[in-house]
N, C-alpha and C positions, 0 to 999 in steps of 0.2 A: 602250069600251076594246078594243083588239085582243088577241086571244088566239092563242097559238101551239099548234097541235096537232101533236105528234110521233108518228110511228108507233112501234110497239114496237121495231123494229130500230134506229131513230134513238135512242130513249130508252136502249136497252141499250148502244149504242156510247158515248153521252155518259156514262152512269153508269160504264161500264167504264173510260173514260179518266180520269174524275174520281178514281175509287178508285185506279187505277194510279199517277197522278201525285201525288195528295194523300197517299197513304200511303207513297210511295216504294217501290213494289213492284218486284220483278224481273220478275214476270209477272202478268197479270190475264186470266182466261178466263171466258167466259160459257157455261154449260151450259144446254141447253133440253131439256125432257122431250118425247120422241117417243112418243106413245101407240101408233102403229103398230108401232114397233120395241121397245116396252116397255123403253126405256132413256133415259138422259140422254146427250146428245151435245154436244161442244164446238162452238159455232157462230161465235164470234169471240174474238179475243185481242189482247193487246198484250204486248210484252216479249221477253226473251231466249229465242230458239229456240222460242217458243210456236207459231209457224206450222207448223214441221216436226212438232211433237208432236201437233197437232190430230187427225189421223186415228186416233191411238191413245187419245184422251181420250174414252172413253165407258164407261158402266157401267149395269148393270141397274136398273130402277126397282123391282124386288122388294126389300123391306126386307132389309138385311144389318146385322149388329151392328157398324157402323163409324161413324166420326165424320161422314161425309157424310150417310148416311141418318138419323142422329140429329138433325143440324141440320135436315134437310128435314121429318122427322116431327114435330119440336117447334117448327118455325118460329122457330128461335133462331139468332142469329149465333154462330159458333164462332171463337175465336181460339186458335191453338196457337203458343206461343212457341218450343218446341223439339220439332220433329217426330221427332227422332232419339233422344229419351229412351227408354230400353229399355222401360219400362213402357207407353209410349204406342204404340210401333211395332206392337203386335198389334191396335190399334184402327184401323190404316190399311189400306185395301184393296189388293189386289195391283196393280190398274191404276195406283194412285198410286205405289206402290213401283217399278213398272216404268218409269214415265214422268216422275215429278216428284220423285224422291228427292233431287235436287240442292237442293231447298228446305230451308232451315233452319227456317222457321216459315211459317204461313199463316193466312188468314182465309176463312171460308165464310159467305156471305150468301144464305140461301135466299129464293126468290121464290115466294110462295103467293097463290092467289086462292081466297077462301072456304075457307080451311084446306086447300086442295089444292095440293101442290107442282107448279109449272110449270117450275122451273129453279133455277139458283143462279149466283151470282157467286163465283168463287174467285180469290184473290190470294195470291202467296207472295213471300218474301224469300229470297235465296240466302245462301250461307255467308259472303259478304263483309260482310254487315251485322253491325256490332258488337252493337247491341241492337235488339230488335224489340219495339215497344210500340204498343198502341192506347190512347191516353190517354182518360180519361173524357169530356172535352169533344168528342171525335171520334165518340162512339157515337150521340148523337141525330141528327147529320146523316147518318150511315151508314144508320140506320133509316129516315130520311125518304127518302133516295135509293132505298133498296130498295122502299119503299112506292110511290114514284112510278113506278118501272119496272114493278112488278106492276100498278098502275093502267093504265098504257099497254097492257100485255099484255091485261088484262081488257077494256079499251075496244075493242081490235082484235078480240078474240074475239066480243064482242057485236055488232060492226058488220060482221063479215066471215065469212061462213059457211065460207070456205076456211080461215080461221085455226084452225078446230077441228082441222084436220089438222096444221098446222105453225104455231108461234108466230112464229118469225123466219125 
């Protein structure tokens, strides 16, 4: 049987588009950890004004008590229905408030290899969305997609010494 091997960039692009369209997101953004720069940097995106925002979408990989680092540290998907809820706003980092505040809610899918974060997929819904939900039947395919992207990244790292410097 024929098998298709996708590189990590192709896998990330496909996963990002599936999540963007499948969840009806306003934006979907892939962040990749850069060890040289000690930060997570936006590498690709879909959606409303995301391309213009990309240069500002980066944050330190040093742990901070915010929702993004919590998702990465715990390797758990995070879904936020109302990012503007007063009690939740202090859990959001400054970079998010300065660039993505137009989002009503969002989802974070961390990408890890051997329990080490290598990046994340972020998606949000804007204020025009009446209700924002991720239904229980949508969770297993999201976890599977996340695992497939992480496997592609891991495969690239194992087979390409240059990939130890840059994932995508």
